N, C-alpha and C positions, 0 to 999 in steps of 0.2 A: 496753339490751341489744342492740337491733337495730343501733345505731350502732357498737357494738364489733365485731359480726360483720362489718359492712360495712368497717370499718377493717382487720380481719384479712384479709378477702378482697382489699382493695386492696393491702395489703402483699404478700400472696401473689402477686398478679398482677405486681407490679413485680419481685419476687424471681425469678419464673419466666420473665420475658421473655427472648427469645432474641436473641443477637447474631448478625450475619450469619455464615454458615458453620457454625452450630451446629444440631444436629438438634432437631426438635420433640419434646417429651416430653409424655406423657399428663398429667402433673401440671400442666403449663402450660395445657393445653386444659381440664382439669377445673376449675382455678381460674378460668379465664376464663368458663366457662359456669355456675359455681355460683350466681351471682346470678340466673340465668334459671330455675332450678328451680321457683320458685313460679308463674311465668308458664306454663312448659311443662306443669306438672301441673294447674293450675287454669284455664288458658286465660282469664286476665283480659283486660281491654280492650287494654292495651298493655304491652309489656315495660318494665321499669324502666330508668332511665338507666344504672345499674351493669351491667345485663344487656347493653345495647347497647354499652357500653364494652368489655365482655368479647368480644362478637362482633367489634368493631373490632380488639381485640388479636389475636384468632385470625387475622384477615386480615393483620395486620402481621407475624406470626411465620411465615406460610406463603407466602413469595414464589415458591417453586418448585413444580413438579408433585410432586416427591418429598415436600416438606414438607406439601403439601395431602393427599397420599395417607396419610401418617403421621397427620396430624391427623384425617383421616376415620376411620381405624381406631380412634383414641382415642375419638372421638365415638360411633362404633358400639358400642364396648365399654361405654362409660358409659351409653348409652341402653338397652342390654340389661339393665342393672342396675336400671333405674327403670321398672317396668311401668306406672306411672301417667302417663307422658308421653303427651300427646295428639300423635299423629304428624302430623296436619294442622297443628296449631299450631307444632310443631317445624320442619316444612319451610318454614313461612312466616316464621320468626323473622328471618332476614337481611333480608328485604324490609321487615318491620315496623320494623327498626332502620335501614333505609336504607343497608345495607352489602352491596354485591355480593360475596357469599361463594361461592366455588366448592367448598364442602364441604357435602354434604348432612347435615342433622342428623336422622339416622334410624338405627334398629337393623337395617334391612333393605337397606342400600345396598351396592353393589359398589364398593369404594374403589379398585380397580385401574383403573377407567375415568376 
């Protein structure tokens, strides 16, 4: 069952990938971060490979400041819907994945900066 969920998430990630010049959509961001939810809520030792692939995807689809601000708003909105997310773990996620991501993963960030 878990492999089916991972396959669906992988297909969703490919489906929602952005081509240059297209706006970032929250569905893309949510699909990219979905594999991270167990890690963000339970604060396990390390994020999964699928989670880190999702973080890499977010970096790839946000080359401009406007893209990053839009993705930030999506992350902020999604994080607000999940009260069990550990904020310290969320903020350290890009570093744990080795992905320099200029988008904070937090429900309390100012995305305009």
